[in-house]
C-alpha positions as CSV (number, residue, x, y, z in Angstrom):
1,M,36.2,74.2,-7.1
2,L,36.9,74.4,-3.5
3,Q,34.9,71.9,-1.3
4,E,33.3,73.0,1.9
5,A,35.1,71.5,4.9
6,P,32.9,69.3,7.0
7,Q,31.8,70.8,10.2
8,P,33.1,69.2,13.4
9,G,30.9,66.3,14.5
10,C,29.4,65.8,11.0
11,R,30.0,62.8,8.7
12,T,30.4,62.8,5.0
13,G,28.2,60.5,2.9
14,S,31.1,58.1,2.3
15,E,31.9,58.0,5.9
16,S,28.3,57.2,6.8
17,V,28.2,54.3,4.4
18,H,31.4,52.8,5.5
19,Q,30.7,53.2,9.2
20,S,27.1,51.9,9.1
21,A,28.1,48.7,7.3
22,P,29.8,47.1,10.3
23,A,26.7,48.0,12.4
24,D,24.5,46.3,9.9
25,N,26.7,43.3,9.9
26,R,26.7,43.2,13.7
27,N,22.9,43.4,13.7
28,E,22.6,40.6,11.1
29,A,25.1,38.5,13.1
30,T,23.1,39.2,16.3
31,G,19.9,38.2,14.6
32,L,21.4,34.9,13.4
33,A,22.8,34.2,16.8
34,R,19.4,34.9,18.4
35,F,17.7,32.6,15.9
36,A,20.3,29.8,16.5
37,T,19.8,30.2,20.3
38,Q,16.0,30.0,20.0
39,L,16.3,27.0,17.7
40,R,18.7,25.2,20.1
41,E,16.4,25.9,23.0
42,M,13.4,24.7,21.1
43,L,15.1,21.5,20.1
44,G,16.5,21.0,23.6
45,A,13.0,21.3,25.0
46,I,11.7,18.8,22.6
47,V,14.5,16.3,23.5
48,R,13.9,16.8,27.2
49,A,10.1,16.7,26.8
50,E,9.5,18.8,29.9
51,D,5.7,19.2,29.2
52,D,2.9,17.6,27.3
53,R,3.4,19.8,24.2
54,T,7.1,19.1,23.8
55,L,6.5,15.4,24.6
56,A,4.0,15.3,21.8
57,Q,6.4,17.1,19.5
58,R,9.2,14.6,20.3
59,T,6.8,11.6,19.9
60,A,5.6,13.1,16.6
61,F,9.2,13.6,15.4
62,I,10.1,10.0,16.2
63,A,7.0,8.8,14.5
64,F,7.7,11.1,11.6
65,F,11.3,9.7,11.3
66,I,10.2,6.1,11.6
67,R,7.3,6.6,9.2
68,A,9.4,8.6,6.7
69,S,12.1,5.9,6.9
70,S,9.4,3.2,6.4
71,A,7.9,5.1,3.5
72,A,11.3,5.3,1.8
73,L,11.9,1.7,2.6
74,A,8.4,0.7,1.4
75,L,9.0,2.6,-1.9
76,V,12.4,0.9,-2.4
77,S,10.9,-2.5,-1.6
78,Q,7.9,-2.0,-3.9
79,I,10.3,-1.0,-6.7
80,L,12.4,-4.1,-6.2
81,L,9.3,-6.3,-5.9
82,A,7.9,-4.8,-9.1
83,R,11.2,-5.4,-10.9
84,W,11.7,-8.9,-9.5
85,L,8.1,-10.1,-10.0
86,G,7.1,-8.2,-13.2
87,S,4.0,-6.1,-13.6
88,H,1.6,-9.1,-13.8
89,E,2.8,-10.9,-10.7
90,Y,3.3,-7.6,-8.9
91,G,-0.3,-6.7,-9.6
92,I,-1.5,-10.0,-8.1
93,F,0.6,-9.5,-4.9
94,A,-0.6,-5.9,-4.7
95,F,-4.2,-7.1,-4.7
96,A,-3.5,-9.7,-2.0
97,F,-1.6,-7.2,0.2
98,V,-4.3,-4.6,-0.1
99,T,-6.8,-7.3,1.0
100,L,-4.6,-8.0,4.1
101,V,-4.4,-4.3,5.0
102,L,-8.1,-3.9,4.5
103,V,-9.4,-7.0,6.3
104,G,-6.6,-7.0,8.9
105,G,-7.2,-3.4,9.7
106,L,-10.9,-4.0,10.3
107,I,-10.7,-7.2,12.4
108,P,-9.8,-5.3,15.7
109,L,-13.3,-3.7,15.5
110,G,-12.1,-0.3,16.7
111,F,-10.3,-1.5,19.8
112,P,-6.9,0.0,18.9
113,T,-8.2,3.5,18.7
114,A,-10.6,3.1,21.6
115,G,-7.7,1.9,23.7
116,Q,-6.0,5.2,23.2
117,R,-9.0,6.8,24.8
118,F,-9.7,4.3,27.6
119,I,-6.2,3.8,28.8
120,A,-5.7,7.6,29.0
121,E,-9.0,8.0,30.9
122,Y,-8.2,5.1,33.3
123,T,-4.7,6.5,34.0
124,E,-6.2,9.9,34.7
125,A,-8.8,8.3,37.0
126,G,-6.3,6.0,38.8
127,R,-7.9,2.7,37.7
128,P,-5.0,0.4,36.8
129,D,-7.3,-2.6,37.1
130,L,-9.3,-1.5,34.1
131,T,-6.1,-0.7,32.3
132,R,-4.8,-4.2,32.9
133,G,-8.1,-5.7,31.8
134,Y,-8.1,-3.7,28.6
135,V,-4.5,-4.5,27.7
136,F,-5.1,-8.2,28.2
137,G,-8.7,-8.5,27.0
138,S,-8.4,-6.5,23.8
139,R,-5.5,-8.5,22.5
140,L,-7.1,-11.9,23.3
141,F,-10.3,-10.6,21.6
142,V,-8.8,-9.6,18.3
143,V,-6.7,-12.8,18.0
144,G,-9.9,-14.7,18.4
145,V,-11.8,-12.6,15.8
146,G,-8.9,-12.8,13.4
147,T,-8.8,-16.6,13.7
148,L,-12.5,-16.8,13.1
149,V,-12.3,-14.6,10.0
150,A,-9.4,-16.6,8.6
151,V,-11.4,-19.8,8.9
152,V,-14.5,-18.4,7.4
153,G,-12.5,-16.8,4.6
154,A,-10.8,-20.1,3.8
155,A,-14.1,-21.7,3.5
156,G,-15.4,-19.0,1.3
157,L,-12.4,-19.2,-1.0
158,W,-12.9,-23.0,-1.3
159,L,-16.5,-22.6,-2.2
160,F,-16.1,-19.7,-4.7
161,S,-12.6,-20.3,-6.0
162,E,-14.0,-20.9,-9.5
163,R,-15.5,-17.4,-9.6
164,I,-12.2,-15.8,-8.4
165,G,-9.4,-15.4,-10.9
166,G,-7.1,-18.4,-10.7
167,D,-4.1,-16.2,-10.2
168,Y,-5.5,-14.7,-7.0
169,V,-6.7,-17.8,-5.1
170,L,-3.5,-19.1,-3.5
171,P,-2.1,-15.6,-2.6
172,L,-5.4,-14.9,-0.8
173,Y,-5.2,-18.2,1.1
174,L,-1.7,-17.1,2.3
175,V,-3.1,-13.7,3.4
176,L,-5.6,-15.5,5.6
177,V,-2.7,-17.1,7.6
178,C,-1.5,-13.5,8.5
179,L,-4.8,-12.2,9.8
180,P,-4.8,-13.0,13.5
181,V,-1.3,-11.7,14.1
182,Y,-1.7,-8.7,11.8
183,A,-4.8,-7.7,13.9
184,L,-2.9,-8.3,17.1
185,M,-0.2,-5.8,16.0
186,E,-2.9,-3.2,15.3
187,V,-4.1,-3.4,18.9
188,Q,-0.6,-3.5,20.3
189,D,0.2,-0.4,18.3
190,G,-2.6,1.5,20.1
191,I,-1.5,0.3,23.5
192,A,2.1,1.3,22.9
193,R,1.1,4.8,21.8
194,N,-0.6,5.5,25.2
195,Y,2.8,5.3,26.8
196,S,4.6,7.2,24.0
197,W,6.5,4.0,23.1
198,I,6.4,5.0,19.5
199,D,9.4,3.0,18.6
200,L,7.7,-0.2,19.7
201,A,4.4,0.8,18.0
202,L,5.9,1.5,14.6
203,A,9.4,0.1,14.1
204,L,8.5,-3.6,13.8
205,P,5.5,-3.3,11.5
206,Y,6.9,-0.4,9.4
207,L,10.6,-1.1,9.2
208,V,11.3,-4.7,10.1
209,R,8.3,-6.3,8.4
210,P,9.0,-4.8,4.9
211,L,12.7,-5.6,5.2
212,S,11.9,-9.2,6.1
213,I,9.6,-9.5,3.0
214,L,12.3,-8.1,0.8
215,A,15.0,-10.3,2.3
216,I,13.0,-13.5,1.8
217,V,12.0,-12.8,-1.8
218,G,15.5,-11.6,-2.7
219,G,17.0,-14.7,-1.1
220,T,14.6,-16.9,-3.0
221,I,15.6,-15.3,-6.3
222,L,19.3,-15.8,-5.4
223,V,18.8,-19.5,-4.7
224,T,16.2,-20.5,-7.3
225,G,16.5,-17.7,-9.8
226,H,12.7,-17.1,-9.8
227,A,10.0,-15.5,-7.6
228,D,6.3,-14.8,-8.1
229,A,3.3,-13.5,-6.2
230,V,3.1,-16.8,-4.3
231,T,6.7,-16.4,-3.2
232,A,5.9,-12.9,-1.9
233,G,2.8,-14.3,-0.1
234,Y,5.0,-16.9,1.8
235,A,7.4,-14.0,2.7
236,L,4.5,-12.0,3.9
237,I,3.4,-14.8,6.3
238,A,6.9,-15.1,7.8
239,A,7.4,-11.4,8.2
240,V,4.0,-10.8,9.9
241,W,4.4,-13.6,12.4
242,I,8.0,-12.9,13.3
243,T,7.4,-9.1,13.9
244,G,4.1,-9.8,15.6
245,M,5.5,-12.2,18.2
246,A,8.5,-9.9,18.7
247,Q,6.2,-7.0,19.4
248,L,4.1,-9.0,21.8
249,I,7.2,-10.0,23.9
250,L,8.7,-6.5,24.0
251,L,5.4,-4.9,24.9
252,D,4.8,-7.3,27.8
253,I,8.3,-6.5,29.1
254,R,7.7,-2.8,29.0
255,L,4.2,-3.1,30.5
256,G,5.7,-5.1,33.4
257,R,7.8,-2.1,34.3
258,R,5.1,0.5,33.9
259,L,1.9,-1.3,34.9
260,P,2.2,-3.1,38.2
261,K,0.7,-6.6,38.4
262,G,-2.7,-6.9,40.0
263,R,-6.4,-7.6,39.5
264,R,-7.9,-7.2,36.1
265,S,-11.3,-5.5,35.6
266,Y,-13.3,-5.7,32.4
267,A,-15.9,-3.2,31.1
268,W,-16.9,-5.0,27.9
269,K,-20.2,-3.2,27.5
270,G,-18.6,0.3,27.6
271,W,-15.7,-0.8,25.5
272,T,-17.9,-2.3,22.8
273,V,-20.4,0.7,22.8
274,T,-17.5,3.0,22.2
275,A,-15.4,0.8,19.9
276,L,-18.1,-0.2,17.4
277,P,-18.7,3.4,16.1
278,I,-15.0,3.8,15.8
279,F,-14.9,0.5,14.0
280,L,-17.4,1.9,11.5
281,V,-15.2,5.0,11.1
282,E,-12.1,3.0,10.5
283,S,-14.0,0.6,8.2
284,F,-15.2,3.3,6.0
285,Y,-11.8,5.0,6.0
286,M,-10.1,1.7,5.0
287,L,-12.7,1.1,2.3
288,L,-12.4,4.7,1.2
289,T,-8.6,4.5,0.7
290,N,-8.5,1.0,-0.8
291,T,-11.7,0.6,-2.8
292,D,-10.1,2.2,-5.9
293,V,-7.5,-0.6,-6.1
294,L,-10.1,-3.3,-5.6
295,V,-12.6,-1.8,-8.2
296,V,-9.7,-1.3,-10.7
297,S,-9.0,-5.0,-10.4
298,L,-12.6,-5.8,-11.4
299,Y,-12.5,-3.7,-14.6
300,M,-8.8,-3.9,-15.6
301,G,-5.9,-6.4,-15.7
302,P,-3.2,-7.1,-13.1
303,A,-0.7,-4.9,-14.9
304,D,-3.1,-1.9,-14.6
305,V,-3.6,-2.7,-11.0
306,G,0.2,-2.6,-10.6
307,V,0.5,0.8,-12.2
308,Y,-2.2,2.3,-10.1
309,Y,-0.9,0.7,-6.9
310,A,2.6,2.0,-7.7
311,A,1.2,5.6,-8.0
312,V,-0.6,5.2,-4.7
313,K,2.5,3.9,-3.0
314,V,4.6,6.8,-4.3
315,L,2.1,9.3,-3.0
316,A,1.8,7.4,0.3
317,L,5.0,9.1,1.2
318,V,2.8,12.1,2.2
319,S,0.7,10.0,4.5
320,F,3.5,9.6,7.1
321,V,3.0,13.2,8.2
322,P,-0.6,12.9,9.5
323,F,0.2,9.4,10.7
324,A,3.1,10.8,12.8
325,V,1.0,13.6,14.3
326,T,-1.9,11.2,15.1
327,A,0.4,8.8,16.8
328,A,1.6,11.5,19.1
329,S,-1.6,13.3,19.8
330,A,-4.7,11.1,19.9
331,H,-4.5,10.0,23.5
332,K,-3.8,13.6,24.6
333,Y,-7.2,14.8,23.2
334,A,-8.9,12.3,25.5
335,E,-6.7,13.3,28.5
336,Y,-7.3,17.0,28.2
337,N,-11.0,16.4,27.7
338,T,-11.3,14.2,30.7
339,A,-9.4,16.8,32.8
340,G,-11.8,19.5,31.6
341,D,-8.9,21.7,30.3
342,V,-10.7,23.3,27.3
343,A,-8.1,26.0,26.6
344,R,-5.3,23.4,26.5
345,L,-7.4,21.2,24.3
346,Q,-8.1,24.0,21.8
347,S,-4.5,25.0,21.7
348,F,-3.3,21.5,21.1
349,V,-5.8,20.9,18.3
350,R,-4.6,24.0,16.5
351,D,-1.0,22.8,16.9
352,T,-1.7,19.4,15.5
353,V,-3.5,20.8,12.5
354,R,-0.5,23.0,11.6
355,W,1.9,20.1,12.3
356,T,-0.1,18.1,9.8
357,F,-0.7,20.5,6.9
358,W,2.5,22.3,6.2
359,P,4.9,19.3,6.2
360,A,2.3,17.4,4.1
361,L,2.2,20.3,1.6
362,L,6.0,20.3,1.3
363,A,6.1,16.6,0.9
364,S,3.4,16.6,-1.8
365,L,5.2,19.3,-3.8
366,A,8.5,17.3,-3.6
367,I,6.7,14.1,-4.8
368,L,5.0,15.9,-7.7
369,V,8.4,17.1,-8.9
370,A,10.1,13.8,-8.5
371,G,7.1,11.5,-9.2
372,K,7.9,10.5,-12.8
373,P,11.5,9.3,-12.1
374,L,10.2,7.5,-9.0
375,L,7.6,5.7,-10.9
376,W,10.1,4.8,-13.7
377,L,12.1,3.0,-11.0
378,F,9.3,0.5,-10.8
379,G,9.7,-0.2,-14.5
380,P,9.2,1.7,-17.8
381,D,5.5,0.8,-17.9
382,F,4.8,2.4,-14.5
383,S,5.6,5.9,-15.7
384,A,2.0,5.9,-17.1
385,G,0.8,6.5,-13.5
386,Y,2.5,9.9,-13.2
387,P,-0.6,12.0,-14.1
388,L,-2.6,10.2,-11.4
389,L,-0.4,11.8,-8.7
390,F,-1.7,15.3,-9.6
391,I,-5.3,14.1,-9.2
392,L,-4.7,12.1,-6.0
393,V,-2.8,14.9,-4.2
394,I,-5.8,17.2,-4.4
395,G,-7.7,15.0,-2.1
396,L,-4.8,14.5,0.3
397,M,-4.3,18.2,0.7
398,A,-8.0,18.7,1.4
399,R,-7.7,16.1,4.1
400,A,-4.5,17.6,5.5
401,M,-6.2,21.0,5.9
402,V,-8.3,19.7,8.8
403,G,-5.5,17.7,10.4
404,P,-6.4,14.7,12.6
405,V,-10.0,15.8,13.0
406,D,-11.3,12.3,12.9
407,R,-9.2,11.4,15.9
408,V,-10.4,14.5,17.7
409,L,-14.0,13.4,17.2
410,N,-13.3,9.8,18.2
411,M,-11.5,10.8,21.4
412,L,-14.1,13.4,22.4
413,G,-17.2,11.1,22.1
414,Q,-18.3,12.1,18.6
415,Q,-17.5,8.8,17.0
416,N,-21.1,8.2,15.9
417,A,-21.1,11.5,13.9
418,C,-17.7,10.7,12.5
419,A,-18.9,7.2,11.4
420,I,-21.8,8.8,9.5
421,V,-19.5,11.1,7.7
422,Y,-17.2,8.3,6.7
423,A,-20.1,6.1,5.6
424,G,-21.3,8.9,3.3
425,A,-17.8,9.5,1.9
426,F,-17.3,5.7,1.3
427,A,-20.7,5.5,-0.5
428,L,-19.8,8.4,-2.7
429,N,-16.3,6.9,-3.4
430,L,-17.8,3.6,-4.3
431,A,-20.4,5.1,-6.6
432,L,-17.9,7.3,-8.3
433,N,-15.4,4.4,-8.8
434,F,-18.0,2.2,-10.5
435,T,-19.2,5.2,-12.6
436,L,-15.8,6.7,-13.6
437,I,-13.5,3.7,-13.9
438,P,-15.4,2.1,-16.9
439,R,-15.3,5.5,-18.7
440,F,-11.9,7.0,-17.7
441,G,-9.9,4.1,-16.5
442,L,-7.2,4.8,-13.8
443,S,-7.9,8.5,-13.9
444,G,-11.5,7.8,-13.0
445,A,-10.4,5.9,-9.9
446,A,-8.1,8.8,-8.9
447,W,-10.8,11.4,-9.3
448,A,-13.3,9.2,-7.4
449,T,-11.0,9.0,-4.4
450,S,-10.0,12.7,-4.4
451,T,-13.6,13.9,-4.6
452,A,-14.6,11.6,-1.7
453,L,-11.8,13.0,0.4
454,I,-12.7,16.6,-0.3
455,V,-16.3,16.0,0.7
456,E,-15.3,14.0,3.8
457,S,-12.9,16.8,4.9
458,I,-15.6,19.5,4.6
459,L,-18.2,17.4,6.5
460,L,-15.7,16.6,9.3
461,F,-14.8,20.3,9.7
462,F,-18.5,21.2,10.2
463,V,-19.1,18.3,12.6
464,A,-16.2,19.4,14.8
465,K,-17.3,23.0,14.7
466,S,-21.0,22.3,15.4
467,R,-20.6,19.5,18.0
468,L,-17.4,20.6,19.8
469,G,-17.0,24.2,19.0
470,L,-13.5,23.5,17.6
471,H,-12.2,25.3,14.5
472,V,-10.3,22.4,13.0
473,F,-8.8,24.1,10.0
474,V,-5.3,25.1,9.1
475,L,-6.2,28.8,8.5
476,D,-7.5,29.8,12.0
477,S,-7.4,33.5,12.5
478,R,-8.6,33.2,16.1
479,R,-5.2,32.8,17.7
């Protein structure tokens, strides 16, 4: 059959396909090149930090990197400690360490977080005298409180040592030695964040300190062939004091370059009135996130405490995401609020919520996939904690959906309402722990914590919406 010749200017089907393919390839290449250019420009802007948003992104990225590295380091160190000490001794050390984190985190009485608000406000108002007063006075104050708590705690241990399990007494004495410097580092962390010195705020406590503990315990094993919870306690003392003094010296050097010497002014009444509600918020948060371990130790043995603590430590890898965002953003909320820049504040809050949730979601999914092998690394017995990860992650995701809402409330003068919410969440968590752990064991502790976090997140969302008019939720259609 004869085929009809194509008319001039017309293309056959095969010609059209073959000629359109290069065009598609060119379009695809152009799209990739455009994406690469945009990505390069975005990363360049973050590196240069030409405005507050990109500075916050760069600070958050550095904090994220340090916190992610520290989380990986902490996981490795906890695995090695569990292997070296055994589940029984590891459970004792875990209890002592949680006690240090809990008490040491409360001793500063809210001054680290309040400092992120006050220093930002004083800088905006041009009051370096108040800044100098806060930097000096807050550090001296927490060291004094830490020393007092350590002395009172030692007396309490001496009086009630018979009622405390014999295995726990000496490690708890060792923890008391750490308290003044541990509290000092908490305040210095808050001061350093105001100047975006995130390396100084985080590297020593989250990288150098765990490495020091690991090196000391490992060295002891190499020399003596043995280590226990007491050995780890002595290592903890050395690590806390070395990193604390190093941070003190480095912070003073940097402050000398940024903050000129001059008269100090003190506003103790205003500082205290603001800091105490924040202290209540942080107290209830610390209790909320550590009560489960403490209550488990009341009902179950050290080995069970070790299994539960290992599961918590594995899932703690997710916590570096909100930690990094908060480190970069808290003082900016106060700065924009003081300047009356509502639009900028609302936009920045939306950004920080998104920066919190989506990376936290990806990290959680990755941990759920790899959780069992990670727990097995602690020892064969620790794999029993794998089902706990699925329960605990529910609460973490609920909390990530509202981002750093607690810091938003604290920086914008709503610390009292935030404290009430945290008090309610802690009371609920405590009641659920005492109710569920005797019946369901470790799963009961996990459900108690997750339920309390869900309730807390819902209440914080409504407080931010009703008190500040801020829609602090990851799904915000009003963009």
